[in-house]
N, C-alpha and C positions, 0 to 999 in steps of 0.2 A: 655471471646471475643473469644478465639480461636475454643473454642466449637461453640459459637453461629453461629460465619463465616462459619463453618464447616456443620453445620446442618439446617441453616437458608434457604441457597437457595432450597435445595430439598423440604421444606414444601412451598416455595412460589409458585414453578412451579406446584406442584400437586393440592394446591389452584386456580393457574392460568388453570388449567386443568378442574376442577369440573364447576368454572366459566363459563367458554367457552363453555361447555356442556350446563351449565342451562341456557344462554340466546339462545342458539341454534346459536351461531355464527360458531361452527363446529359440524358435526353430528358424527354417529356412523361409517359410513364409512371413515371418515377423519381419525378418531383416527385407526381404522383398519389397513388403508395404514401406519400410523405411527408405529406401531406393526410390519408391514411386513419389513419397511424400517429400523428399529430398528434391527431385527433380522438379516436379510438377506445382508444387506450392511453397515448399520454406526458400529455398534458393531463389525463386523467381522475386518472392516478398523481401527479401534483402538486397538484389540489385536495384530493382523499383526505388526502393527507400534510399540507398546511397546515392541514387544518382537523381532522383527528386529531391533531394535535399541538399546536393552538391552548391556550394558557391563557387561560381566562376568569377569572383572579384580578383583572385589570385591568378586569372589566366595566361598563359603566354604561346601565342599563337606557333612561334616557332616552335618550341618544346613540344607542344602537342602534335604538330605534323612531324615530327623528328620519331618520336616515341610510336605514332601510328606507322611511319614508313619502316620502321625497323621490326615492329611486328609482325608484318606483311615479308619484309625480308627473311622473317625465321622462317615463316611456312614456306616461301617459296624453295629456300634453298633446303630445309630437310625433307621437303616434300618432292624434290628433286633427287636428293642422295640417299634417301631411306630405301627407296625401292632398289637402288643398287644393290645394296647389301642384306634385306630383309625381304626371304620370299613367301612368306605370308602375310597376306592384306589385314589381318586383324593384329599383327605385329607392328604392321608400317604405320596403320592410324594409331596404335598406342603410344608409338614410340614418338611419332610426330607432336602428338599433342601434347606429351611428357615433356619432350625437349623446348617447347615454345610457350605454354601456358604458366600463368605466375598467379602466385597467391599474393597480390599486390592490392586487392582490395581489402584484404584482412591486417595480413602482417606487413604488408609494404608503408600501409599510412602510420602503424603504430611507431616502425622503424624511423620513417621520415619525422614522425613528430617528437622523438628522442635524441635525433641528430639537430633538428634546426628548428625544433618549437612549433609555434601556430604557422609559420612561413613554410615550414616543409609539409606539415601535414596536409594545409589548404592548397600549395601546388601539385600535390600528388593527388588528392581527390580531383582538381579541375583538370586535370590529363584523363584519367580513369573512365569517364565516359567513352572517350574514343578507343580506350586500348580495351576497355572490356565487350565492347560491340565489336570490335575487330577480331578478338578471341573468339569470342563464340559462333560468328557467321564464318570464318576460316577453319574451326571446328567442325562445325557441319558439313561443310564442303569436303574437307580432310575424310572425314569416316564416311561420307557419302561415297567419293571416289576408292576409298578401299575398302568398302564393305566386304564380307567374306565373299568367298568366288559363287557359292549356293545362290546370294541373294544380289551379286552385281548386276547391276544392269549397265548398258551399253548406249552413245548416241544420244538420242531425243530423250529417251528412259531415264538416262543417267540426270540429265540438266533436269527435267521434270522432278526428279528425286529429289536433287540437291534446293531444288525452288521450294517443293514441299516439305521438305524438313527445316528449311530456313523461316518458311512461314507459319509453321506450326509449332516450332522450338518455343516451350516457355520462357527458357531465358533471354532469348533474343528479342521476343516479345516484351518480355518486364523492363530490357534496357530501353526499349522504342517507347515503351509507357512511361518510363522513367523522363527519358528527355524531354517528351513531349509536355509532360507536367510541370517539369522544370521550366521550360521555355513560357508557359502561359501565365507563369507568377502568382498562379492560385496558391493559396496558404493552406496548408495541411493541416487538419482538425487533430490535436493532441491525442485523441483517444483512436483516432486511424493510425495514426503515426506509431504509437506504443504497441498498439496491436500488431502490426506489419512487424514491429522489431521483433517483438517476441517471438511472431512464426520466423522470420528469417534469422533469429539468434538458434534456432533450431537445426540450421542446415549441416553446420560443421559437424556437430555432435552425432547426429544420424548417420552422416557419412562414414566418421571414423568408426562409428559402432559397425555397420554394415561392412568397412574394409575390414577389420579385427575377425569378424567372423568368416569369412571368405578366406583368410588369410592361410598359403598352405608353403611348409618350407620346400616339399616338393616342386611346387611350381616355380618358386623362387628360385632353385637350382638350376629348373630348368633354363629358365629366361635371365640368370644372372648377368652374363656377358654384356647381353641388352639393355639392362637395367644398369650397370655402372657406367657402361659408354654412354646413355642417354642424360643420367645425372650428371656425369661430368661437364657435358656440351652445356647441359641447363644451368648448373651453379658457376662455372667456369669461362667456358668460351664464348658462349652468347655474353654475358655480362660484361667480359673484356673488350668483346667487338662493339658493344652498345658504348660503355664508356669510352673508348679510344675516338671513334666515331663523333661522340657528342664533343669532346676536348679539342678535336681536330677544327668542329664546326664554332667554338668559340666557347661552349657553354661550359660554365663556374658554378661555384657557390652552391646555393638551394637547387638550381635547375641542375645540375651535375648529378648532386644527391639525388634527386626525382628519378633520374634516370637509371644509378645504381640499384635502389630499392625497387624497382617496377619490374627490373630485367634481372637483379640476383636475387630477388624472392624463390623461395621453392615452388615445385609445379602447385598448381592449384587443385584444391581437393574436391571441386567439381569435374576435374578431368575424368575420375573414377565415373564418377554418376555418368558422366555424357559416354564414357568408353561401354559401360554397362548397359545403356539404355540402347544404345545403337550399334549391337553384337560387336565390339572391338574388344581386343583382349584385354580384359578388365583387370586380372590378375598382374599382367604386367603394368599397368596403370596404375593400379595400389604400390606397387613396390617402387617405382620411380618416384610419387609421392613421397613415401618414408623415407627413401636413401636421400635425396635431394632434400629432405627437411631437416636430416640428421647434418649432411653438408655442410646447408647455408647456414647452420649455426656458427661455422668456421671460417668459410669462404665470404660469405658478407661482409662478415668483419674484420678480415684482413684484409679485404677491397676497403673498405673504410680506413683502416688504419693508412694502406698505401697512398689513398687519396689525400688525407690529410697531411702525411709528411710531406708532398710535393706541393702542399698550400691550395690545392686543387678545390677543397672545401671545406 
C-alpha cells in the first residue's frame, strides 16, 4: 500500500493530462505555459524553500562527500558510455539525465521518514542541498555538450554556452539562493514561506499534466529499448553500486538508508522539464520517468528488504 500510494498519483496526473489533450480541453499552448511556469517559477520556489529551511543539525560530512562524489561518478560514467551506444545527441542528453537524476527531494525524504522516522528525513534533507546542486549543474553541462547538432557549439563557444546556461538556469539560481539564505540564519516570515510552498507544490502537477499531454505510444515504441536500459541502470545498477560502495566504506543504519533512498529513487520529474527547455529528447525523458517510477515501487523496497535481512539498516 505504501508503494501504491507513492506512485499512483503520478500516473493519475499523467492520465489526466493525456485526457485533457485528447478531448481538447487544453491545447499545446496551455501545456507550453505549464512547462515554462514549472521551470522558471514553481520548481525554483520548491528548491529554494527546501534548501533555505533545511536543518543541518543532522549533517554527516562523510555521507555528504560520498553522495556528492557518487553523483559525479554517475554523470562521468554515463557521459562516457552513452555516446558509445547512442548516435543522436538529443538521445544522449536525455539518457544520461534519466539514469543520473533522482526524485530524492520529494519521494526520497518521504521514504526515509517512513524507514527511520525523523532521523531519516533529517539526514536526507541535510545531504540534499549538495546533491541537488550537483544534479542541476551536471545536467546543464551534459545537455549543453549533447545539444542538437544544429545548435551544437565547439571550443570556447561551447564553454561559454555552458557557463551562460549555468548562470541563468533558474533551478541552479534557486539552489544557490536557498543556501545563502540558510547560511545567513535569517528567519523566513510565515507569509513568504507559505506563498513559496504553494507555488512550489504546483511543480509536480504541472510537469505531470504536461507529460501526459505529450505522451505518444509511437514515440515510446521508438525509444522503448533505450528507455528500458536507462530505467534498469537507474533503479538497479546505480543503486546497487552506491549501496555497495557505502557498505565498503563502513556506512550502516540511517546513513546507508539515506544512500539507498537518494540513489534508488526514480528519475526526477524535473528532468522532463529540463530536457524540454534545452532541446533534448523530452519524450524519452518522460518515458524514463514513468518507467523508473513504476519499477522503483518494487526495486526500492526489495533493496530495503535485502539490507534489513543482512542487518545493515
